[in-house]
C-alpha positions, 0 to 999 in steps of 0.5 A, spaced: 500 500 500 502 506 498 504 512 503 498 516 500 493 511 501 496 509 508 495 516 510 488 516 507 486 510 511 489 513 517 484 519 516 478 515 515 480 511 521 480 518 525 474 520 523 470 514 524 472 513 531 471 521 532 464 520 529 463 513 533 465 517 540 462 523 538 468 527 539 470 532 534 476 533 530 480 540 529 484 539 523 490 543 523 496 543 518 502 548 519 498 551 525 500 558 522 493 560 523 491 556 529 489 563 532 484 565 527 477 563 528 474 561 535 478 557 539 477 550 541 481 544 545 479 538 541 484 533 538 488 535 532 487 531 525 494 533 522 493 534 515 501 535 514 502 527 512 498 528 506 503 532 502 506 533 495 504 537 488 500 532 484 500 535 477 502 542 475 500 544 468 503 551 466 500 551 459 493 550 462 494 555 468 492 549 473 496 546 479 493 540 483 496 539 490 495 535 497 492 539 503 499 538 507 503 541 501 507 547 504 505 553 501 512 556 499 513 549 495 507 551 491 509 558 490 516 556 488 514 551 483 510 557 480 515 562 480 520 557 476 514 558 470 513 565 472 506 564 475 503 566 481 497 565 486 494 571 484 490 572 490 496 572 494 494 568 500 498 570 507 502 565 510 503 568 517 509 563 518 514 558 515 510 552 516 503 554 512 500 549 508 496 549 501 490 546 505 490 551 511 490 557 506 484 554 502 481 553 509 482 560 512 480 563 505 484 569 506 487 573 500 492 578 500 493 585 497 491 583 490 484 580 492 481 587 490 483 586 482 483 579 481 478 576 486 478 572 492 481 565 493 474 562 492 474 564 485 480 560 483 478 553 486 477 549 480 476 542 484 477 538 490 477 532 493 475 531 500 473 526 506 466 527 509 464 526 516 462 519 515 469 517 512 467 518 505 472 520 499 469 525 495 471 529 489 468 535 486 469 540 480 475 539 476 481 542 473 478 547 468 474 553 469 468 551 465 465 545 469 458 544 470 458 537 473 453 538 479 453 543 485 460 547 486 462 544 493 469 546 492 467 553 492 464 552 499 471 550 502 475 556 502 473 560 509 470 554 512 476 553 516 475 545 517 468 545 519 465 542 513 470 536 511 477 534 511 480 537 504 485 532 501 486 535 495 485 541 491 486 544 484 487 552 483 487 556 477 494 560 477 496 566 473 502 569 469 506 574 473 505 581 471 509 583 465 510 590 469 509 592 476 511 599 480 508 602 486 507 609 487 506 613 494 503 619 496 500 623 503 493 624 502 487 624 507 483 618 508 477 621 504 480 623 498 484 617 498 477 613 498 474 618 492 480 617 488 481 609 489 473 608 487 474 613 481 480 609 478 477 602 480 472 604 475 477 606 469 481 602 465 487 602 469 492 597 471 491 598 479 492 592 482 492 593 490 492 599 494 493 601 502 492 607 506 495 608 513 494 614 517 491 616 524 484 614 526 483 621 528 484 625 522 489 628 517 493 626 512 496 618 511 500 615 506 497 612 500 501 606 496 498 603 490 501 598 486 500 598 478 501 591 475 499 589 468 502 590 460 508 594 460 505 599 456 499 600 460 503 601 467 508 606 463 502 610 461 498 610 468 504 612 472 504 619 470 497 620 469 495 617 476 502 620 480 500 627 477 493 626 480 496 626 487 503 628 487 506 621 488 513 618 487 515 611 485 518 606 489 524 602 488 522 595 487 525 592 493 522 597 497 515 596 494 516 588 494 517 589 502 512 593 503 506 589 500 509 582 503 509 586 510 502 588 509 500 581 506 503 578 513 501 583 517 508 585 519 507 593 518 508 597 524 500 599 524 499 591 526 505 591 531 501 594 537 497 589 539 497 589 547 494 583 551 487 586 552 486 588 545 483 586 539 485 587 531 479 588 528 477 587 521 471 591 517 469 588 510 465 594 507 462 596 500 466 599 495 462 606 496 463 606 503 466 613 506 470 614 512 467 611 518 466 615 525 470 610 529 471 611 537 475 608 542 480 605 537 488 605 536 492 611 533 493 607 526 488 605 521 489 601 515 485 601 509 486 595 503 482 593 497 480 600 496 477 601 502 473 595 502 477 592 508 479 596 514 484 594 520 485 597 527 486 595 534 481 597 539 479 594 546 476 587 546 470 588 551 463 586 549 461 593 548 466 595 543 465 589 539 458 590 539 459 598 537 463 596 531 459 591 529 453 595 529 457 601 525 459 595 520 452 593 519 449 600 518 454 601 512 452 594 509 458 590 512 460 586 517 466 586 523 471 580 525 475 580 531 481 578 527 486 577 532 486 577 539 491 579 544 494 574 549 490 576 555 483 576 551 478 570 553 479 565 547 472 563 548 469 570 546 465 571 539 470 572 533 465 573 528 459 577 526 453 572 526 449 571 520 443 572 525 446 579 526 446 581 519 439 582 516 441 581 509 444 574 511 439 571 516 437 566 510 444 563 510 443 560 517 438 555 514 443 553 508 449 553 512 445 548 517 443 543 512 450 543 509 453 541 515 448 536 516 449 533 509 457 533 510 458 532 517 452 528 520 455 526 526 459 533 528 466 530 527 468 537 524 463 541 529 469 545 532 465 551 532 472 555 529 466 558 525 460 560 529 
C-alpha cells in the first residue's frame, strides 16, 4: 500500500472513531493560523502527512496539490514558470500549508483586482464526516458537473470536511509592476481609489495608513499589468496626487509586510486588545470610529479596514453595529494574549439582516457533510 493511501486510511480511521465517540476533530496543518477563528481544545487531525504537488500544468494555468503541501513549495514551483497565486494568500509563518490557506480563505493585497481565493478553486477532493472520499469540480474553469462544493471550502476553516486535495487556477506574473506613494487624507484617498477602480487602469492593490483621528496618511498603490499600460498610468495617476515611485525592493517589502501583517500599524497589539477587521462596500466613506488605536489601515480600496481597539463586549458590539449600518460586517481578527479565547470572533449571520437566510443553508450543509459533528469545532460560529 502506498504512503498516500496509508495516510488516507489513517484519516478515515480518525474520523470514524471521532464520529463513533462523538468527539470532534480540529484539523490543523502548519498551525500558522491556529489563532484565527474561535478557539477550541479538541484533538488535532494533522493534515501535514498528506503532502506533495500532484500535477502542475503551466500551459493550462492549473496546479493540483495535497492539503499538507507547504505553501512556499507551491509558490516556488510557480515562480520557476513565472506564475503566481494571484490572490496572494498570507502565510503568517514558515510552516503554512496549501490546505490551511484554502481553509482560512484569506487573500492578500491583490484580492481587490483579481478576486478572492474562492474564485480560483477549480476542484477538490475531500473526506466527509462519515469517512467518505469525495471529489468535486475539476481542473478547468468551465465545469458544470453538479453543485460547486469546492467553492464552499475556502473560509470554512475545517468545519465542513477534511480537504485532501485541491486544484487552483494560477496566473502569469505581471509583465510590469511599480508602486507609487503619496500623503493624502483618508477621504480623498477613498474618492480617488473608487474613481480609478472604475477606469481602465492597471491598479492592482492599494493601502492607506494614517491616524484614526484625522489628517493626512500615506497612500501606496501598486500598478501591475502590460508594460505599456503601467508606463502610461504612472504619470497620469502620480500627477493626480503628487506621488513618487518606489524602488522595487522597497515596494516588494512593503506589500509582503502588509500581506503578513508585519507593518508597524499591526505591531501594537497589547494583551487586552483586539485587531479588528471591517469588510465594507466599495462606496463606503470614512467611518466615525471611537475608542480605537492611533493607526488605521485601509486595503482593497477601502473595502477592508484594520485597527486595534479594546476587546470588551461593548466595543465589539459598537463596531459591529457601525459595520452593519454601512452594509458590512466586523471580525475580531486577532486577539491579544490576555483576551478570553472563548469570546465571539465573528459577526453572526443572525446579526446581519441581509444574511439571516444563510443560517438555514449553512445548517443543512453541515448536516449533509458532517452528520455526526466530527468537524463541529465551532472555529466558525
